[in-house]
N, C-alpha and C positions, 0 to 999 in steps of 0.2 A: 483555555488556561495554557500559560507555558510550560517552559520544562520546570519541575519543581525542584527547588533548591534550598539548600541548608541556611538557617538562620544565622547570622553572624553579629548583627548588631541590634540593639535595643533603646529605646529613647529612655532616657535618664530615669531612674526610679523603678524600670520595669523589671520584672523577673525574668531570666532567661528562660526559653521554650526548648524543650524537648526536641531533639532530631526526629524526624518523621522517616522512618524506613520503608520505605515502598518501592513496587517493581518497576520497571524500565524501558524507557522509549525505544533504546537505542539497540536494544534485543529482537533480532528478528525473529518473525512469528514462523516457530517452529513446531507447533503443536500437531503432530502427525498422528492419526487415529492409527493404531496397531493393524491388524486382520483387513478385512476389505476397505475399510475409510483410511490407509495408510500411504493415499496420496493427496490428502486434502489437508491444507493446513487451516486451523482457525486463528481468527485475530482477535486476541483479546481486546477488550473496551478501551477507548481512547485514554481513559483518566487513568486506568491501571498501568497500561504502557507506558504514559509518560511520568508518571511517579516511580517507575522501577529503577531511572537510570544511576541514581546515585546508589542504590544497594549492590547492583550487579558491578559496578565498576568501581568499586572500591571506597566508596564513599560513606556507607552505611556506620555509623558509631561514632562519626566525627561531628564534633558541635560547631566548630569553625573551622574553615581554611583560610589560612593567609599564605601567601604565596610571595615569596621576594623575587622577583623578576629583574635580571639584569641584562640588559642589550648590548652588545659588542659594538654595533653600529655608529660612528661618529658623523654627526652632521644629518642626522634623520629628521625629516619633519615633525611636529609634535604628534599632528593627525596621525600619521604612519606609525608615530613609535608608540602611542596610545592602542592604536589598532592592532600592532603585533604583539603588543604585551597580552591583551585582551584574547585574541585567537588564539595564539599559541600555548599560551595557560590553560586555556579551557580545552584545547584539545588533549595536552597532556595530561590533565588531572580528570577529564571525563573519560578518557579512552575510546574514542569514536571510532567505528569501524573504519577500515580502510577505505579511502573515496571517499568518505563524508564532506561534502563543501560546507565550509563555514565563513559567510562573509559580512563584513560590516554593513549594518543598517543607519546608524545615527551614533554620535557621541553627544552629551550634554550634561551639564552640571547636575548634579545629584544632591540631596538632601545631606550626605555626610561631606563636611568640610574638606576641601581640597580633594576631592574624590570625583571623579567623573562617572556618571552613567553610562554603558557603553551596551548598545543593543547590537544583538549577533542574530544571524538566520541560519539554524542549522537544517541542511536538506538532507531529509532522509529518503528513502525508497520512495512512500506514500504521501508523504506530507513536508511541508516547510512548518520549522517549529524554532517560533523566536526566544530568546533568551537574554538576560540583563545581567553582566558583571561589573563589578567595580574597579576601575583603575586609578591610583594618584596620580596626581599632575606630572611627576616626573616619572613616569611608566614604569616604576619598579615595583610596586605593592599591588598584588592583584586580589580583590574577593570575590570568591564564587560563593553565594548564599542569599538568602532571603531577609530582605530587610523589611522590619515592622515598624511601624510609625502609630502610637495610639491605635495599636493591635490590629491595625490594616495592612496587608502584606503588599506594599509598594513595589516589588520586585516584578511578581507575577502581574499587578495590573499595569505596570509599564513595559512590560513584553507583550501582553495581548495574548490571543488565542493562537493553537496551531491552524494552519490554512491547508487546503489540499495540494500537492504536489500540480503545477499545471502542464499539461501535454498539448502540444500540437496536435489536433486532431489530423491534418493533412499527412503526419507522419505513421497513421496507423495501417494505412491500405486498406482501406473498407472495401473498396471496389474488388475485390478478389476473395471477400467472405461472404459467408451466406447471412440473409438480412431478413428481418421484419418491418413494416413500415415505409412511408413516402421518405425519398432522399430530402424533401423540403421540410422534414419534421422541426419542430421548435428546440426538440430534447432528441440529441442523438446518444445512444448507449452501445459504449462497445466492452464486450465482458470477456475476460478470460478465465476459461473455465475446464471442468474436466467430468468424465461421466461416473468416476467413484470415489466422487466427494459429495457427502452429504449437505454440506453447505451450500454447493454449487445448485443440486437440486432443490433446495429451499429458495434459494435466490431465484430461479428459474420460476419457480412455481408463483412467487409474488410477480415478477416480471410478465407473466402469461397473462395474469389477470389485469393490470396495468396497462398491457397493450390491447385487451380486449373493452378496456374502458376509454380509452385514448387512444384509439388507432390511428387518427390523421395527426396526431401531434408528437408521438414518440417513434422513432426509428432505433431498432434493436439489432447490432451487429455481433456475432458471434467468433469467438477466437478461442482455437485450440492449446491448451496449456496442461500436458498430462506428466511436468517434471523432467520426467526421463524417456529417451529416445529408445526404449524396449518396456517390457513386460504387458500387462493386462490393461492397465489404463491405456496404454498406448494404442493396443491394439484395437480397444473401443473407439477412440479419436480417429483411428488410421481409417477405420471401417464407415465410421458416419462422415468422413472427408471424400471416401471414395463415394459415397451414396450423393455427393453433391455433384457428380460427374453424369447422374441419371437425371437429376434436376434441382432445382431449389426446393421445390415441393417434397422430393423423396428425401434430401436431407432431413427436412423438418420431421418428416414422420419418421426416420431412424432416432433422431435428436430426442423426440419427444418418448419414444419408446424406452431408449435407454435411461430416461428419468422417470421410468414406472418401477414398479416392485418388482415385476419379472424381468425390466432391463437391467436393474441393479445386479440382479444374480446371474446374469450373463458371464461374468467374471470367473464362475468357477467351472466354464466349459473350456475345453481347449479353442485354438485358434478356428480349426474345422468347425467345430459346432458354434462358434459364434455367428462365423459367417453363413452357416446354412440356415440357422433362425432368422438371420436379417433377410436373406433371400426369400424366404418364405412370406416376410412380412411385406417386401416390396412387391413380389408375385401378388399377396393376395388383395394388394390395392391396384392390381393392373400395369404395374410399371417393368420397363423390359430390363433385366438384372444383368444385360450383358456390359452395357457400361460399367457398372459396379464390379462385376469379376475383372474386367480389363483392368482397370485403376487399381486393384490390388494387384495384378500380376505385375504391372509395369511400374508401381511404383509412384504413381501420381497422387495416391490417396498419401501415402506416408510423407511425399514431398511437402504437401499442404500442410502438414500439422509441423513439421520441422521448419518450416516457414513461419508460422504462429507462434513457435518456442522460440524461434532466435529474434523474432520482435520483441517478445516479451521480456528475454535478456537484455535487449537495450533498455527496456524500460526499467530493469531492475525488480519486475515483479518476482515474489519469492511466495506466493500464496494466493488460493483460488477461494471464492471467486474474486479477481479484482476488476472493477468498472472503471471504465474513464467515461465520465458524464459532462458531455460540453468542454472537455477539456480538463476536468477537476477528477483525479485519481482518488477512488475508495475503494478500500481494501475491505472484504469481508462480507457477510448477508447483511443487506440495509433492511431499516425499518420500511413498511408499506409507504409511508408518506414522505420517503427522502426526496421523490421527484418532485413534490407539491414547489419548492423554492425556486426550483429550473423552470417549470411551467408559468409561473407567477412572474417571471422577470420579463 
């Protein structure tokens, strides 16, 4: 489904429809759990996110919007004039977050006489959302709302559903991160996660099952994203990264332990207590802990985490878990069958 919009026109004889006041897709996901889960942000479902836009940004309670848009430029082409009217009015009325990209997809005749249907693409941090606005042929009047004909919402039909934001996998620096599965796997999952996020723990448990079922078809790459470069969440990420200096296997031992009930409670200990417990874990499996200790002393573990955080910031990641699956960004814990469509391609 596209961005929910307000009804502004009805076919002859039809009665007006009440506004839908619902939640907003342009609101970043910031549901941080207080206490021990305060480093994890939960993503709401896509439908509630998308329906939230107008309520949050000043549109609730308005039955229809008519904006008179006056262009000061002279000699501008019709295509540019119509696109400019649509984009600038949409930006102003919906109050998009700073830096949000809005671009023209197409302009065509609409069912409303003397109005174009202008399809725009809104670039959010985790997805691209199409929407349709209506601009008169002079580029002076702009309607933002849903057009219903014989009970059908033609605006959302023409807009189409949101699609995942596309990421170039080469940009993700996978070679420096711990991974499971073959490099030639059909599906590659890069996940930004942290060890004090219950949704990250849930996501890992599902992915671990998938990796066991499809070991040759899925490659999983782990990226640290503890949000802040300090505090318990960062310390746990730093120590897991330091274990990578021992070996890949040592990292996954620590990683899996931190996603257990005992591991989740390590945040109650001080830094020395956490380090001591992880050293016991490594020694118990026969690993030399000197590389682990050295990586904590010289800052190598810390730098690995900071590098992952910098990469996540460039991607505008704002919540965990966030996955990049064959270039598609997916925010939040995914259903167990989410991988099927990638395996079937």
